[in-house]
C-alpha positions as CSV (number, residue, x, y, z in Angstrom):
1,M,-8.1,3.4,20.0
2,Y,-8.5,2.0,16.5
3,T,-10.2,-0.7,14.3
4,I,-9.1,-2.3,11.0
5,T,-11.8,-3.4,8.8
6,T,-11.9,-5.3,5.5
7,A,-13.7,-2.5,3.3
8,T,-16.2,-3.3,1.1
9,T,-17.4,-1.5,-2.4
10,N,-19.7,0.9,0.2
11,D,-15.9,2.2,1.1
12,V,-14.5,3.3,-2.6
13,E,-14.4,7.2,-1.6
14,T,-13.1,6.7,1.8
15,I,-9.9,5.3,0.0
16,R,-9.9,7.7,-2.7
17,Q,-9.8,10.5,-0.2
18,L,-7.2,9.2,1.7
19,A,-4.9,8.3,-0.5
20,E,-5.6,12.2,-2.0
21,D,-4.4,13.4,1.0
22,T,-1.8,11.1,1.2
23,W,0.7,11.2,-1.9
24,W,0.5,14.8,-2.5
25,P,2.8,15.1,0.6
26,T,4.3,11.5,0.5
27,Y,5.7,12.0,-3.5
28,S,6.0,16.3,-4.1
29,P,9.0,15.9,-3.0
30,I,10.3,13.3,-5.1
31,L,7.8,13.4,-8.4
32,E,6.5,16.1,-10.4
33,D,2.7,17.1,-9.8
34,E,1.6,16.4,-13.0
35,Q,3.0,12.7,-12.6
36,I,1.4,12.6,-8.9
37,R,-2.3,13.6,-10.7
38,F,-2.0,11.3,-13.4
39,M,-1.3,8.6,-10.9
40,L,-4.0,9.6,-8.2
41,D,-6.2,9.6,-11.8
42,L,-5.2,6.0,-13.1
43,I,-4.7,4.2,-9.7
44,Y,-7.2,5.8,-7.6
45,S,-10.0,6.4,-9.6
46,S,-13.4,5.4,-8.3
47,K,-14.3,2.9,-11.4
48,G,-11.1,0.6,-10.4
49,I,-10.7,0.8,-6.6
50,E,-14.8,-0.4,-7.1
51,K,-13.1,-3.4,-9.8
52,Q,-10.3,-4.7,-7.6
53,I,-12.5,-4.9,-4.6
54,A,-15.8,-6.5,-6.2
55,N,-13.1,-8.7,-8.1
56,N,-11.4,-9.8,-5.2
57,E,-8.4,-8.4,-7.2
58,Q,-7.1,-6.8,-3.9
59,T,-8.3,-6.4,-0.2
60,F,-8.3,-3.2,1.0
61,L,-7.9,-2.9,4.8
62,L,-9.2,0.9,6.5
63,L,-8.1,1.3,10.1
64,K,-10.7,4.0,11.7
65,E,-8.9,6.2,14.9
66,G,-12.5,6.1,16.3
67,D,-14.9,6.3,13.6
68,K,-12.6,8.4,11.4
69,P,-10.6,6.6,8.3
70,V,-6.5,7.5,8.6
71,A,-4.6,4.5,6.7
72,F,-5.1,2.1,4.7
73,A,-3.2,-1.6,3.1
74,G,-3.8,-2.8,0.2
75,Y,-2.8,-6.2,-0.8
76,S,-3.3,-9.6,-2.4
77,I,-2.1,-13.2,-3.9
78,Y,1.4,-12.4,-5.3
79,D,1.3,-13.9,-9.1
80,G,5.6,-12.7,-9.6
81,A,6.4,-15.5,-6.0
82,E,6.1,-18.7,-5.5
83,A,3.9,-18.8,-1.9
84,A,3.7,-14.9,-1.7
85,Y,1.9,-12.2,-1.2
86,K,2.4,-8.3,-2.4
87,L,1.3,-4.8,-0.5
88,H,0.4,-3.3,-3.0
89,K,-0.9,0.0,-0.8
90,L,0.4,1.5,2.5
91,Y,-0.6,5.4,3.4
92,C,-1.5,6.8,6.5
93,L,-2.6,10.8,7.2
94,P,0.8,13.1,7.3
95,E,-0.7,13.4,10.9
96,T,-0.6,9.9,12.2
97,Q,2.2,9.3,11.1
98,G,4.5,7.4,13.6
99,K,1.4,6.4,15.5
100,G,2.1,2.7,14.5
101,Y,-0.6,2.8,12.1
102,G,1.6,1.4,9.9
103,R,3.7,-1.4,11.7
104,V,0.0,-2.3,12.6
105,L,-1.3,-2.9,9.0
106,I,1.2,-4.5,8.1
107,D,1.8,-7.3,10.6
108,T,-2.5,-7.6,9.7
109,V,-1.6,-8.1,6.5
110,S,1.6,-10.0,7.3
111,R,-0.4,-12.4,9.4
112,I,-3.4,-13.1,6.6
113,A,-0.6,-14.0,4.7
114,A,1.1,-16.2,6.5
115,N,-2.4,-18.1,7.7
116,A,-2.6,-18.7,3.8
117,G,0.7,-20.3,3.3
118,A,3.1,-17.9,2.2
119,K,6.0,-17.5,2.7
120,S,7.4,-14.1,1.7
121,L,5.6,-10.7,1.9
122,Y,6.7,-8.3,-1.5
123,L,6.0,-4.6,-1.8
124,N,7.2,-1.7,-4.0
125,V,9.0,1.6,-2.9
126,N,9.8,4.3,-4.9
127,R,13.8,4.7,-4.8
128,H,14.0,8.0,-2.7
129,N,10.6,7.6,-0.9
130,N,11.5,8.6,2.6
131,A,9.0,5.6,3.7
132,L,12.3,3.2,2.5
133,A,13.4,3.3,6.1
134,F,10.3,2.0,7.4
135,Y,10.4,-0.5,5.6
136,E,13.8,-2.1,6.5
137,K,13.1,-1.7,10.0
138,M,10.1,-3.5,9.7
139,G,12.0,-6.6,8.2
140,F,12.2,-6.2,4.6
141,G,15.0,-6.1,2.2
142,I,15.8,-4.9,-0.8
143,A,15.5,-7.8,-3.5
144,R,15.9,-6.3,-6.4
145,E,15.5,-2.6,-8.4
146,E,12.3,-2.0,-11.4
147,D,11.2,0.5,-13.3
148,I,7.9,0.9,-14.5
149,A,6.2,2.7,-16.9
150,I,3.1,4.2,-16.1
151,G,1.9,6.1,-19.4
152,P,4.8,8.9,-19.7
153,Y,6.0,8.6,-16.7
154,W,8.0,6.2,-14.8
155,M,8.6,4.4,-11.5
156,N,12.1,4.1,-9.9
157,D,11.2,1.8,-7.4
158,Y,12.8,-1.2,-5.9
159,I,11.1,-4.6,-5.0
160,M,11.3,-5.5,-1.2
161,Q,10.9,-8.5,0.2
162,K,9.7,-9.5,4.0
163,P,9.7,-13.4,4.9
164,L,7.0,-14.4,6.1
165,I,7.1,-16.7,10.1
166,P,4.4,-18.7,9.7
């Protein structure tokens, strides 16, 4: 049994811990440890997440199995496209992968975006991330490639797009 709630600033440390617990197994095969640490510290600082939530820059959804947080998603309106939303973050604890929680979170964000009038949902995924096949199964297609400088590092991503049906 699971529940999904919208995170508040009281959930910042939960989100940070889920990021720590998911990023290492996700990115260790494709990124150097120094880059993972740098990006976690940058993207998942307590102040950064708190600011995103408090200023409505991103909405975070927490998925709990019973009362244990096991997955989260972060999304917002997408400035880069007309009538679109962007899924910025989607992470499930490794031991819960395969339970359908990623699908549930994508379906939830898709429904929210479609109900708000969005025609597409976008996301970025590292071109070497195993999640690429999962996103394709979820209806996303590769729209283009993007290389993003993050400090001294580069993220080599695909931008993926999923059409939304109202």
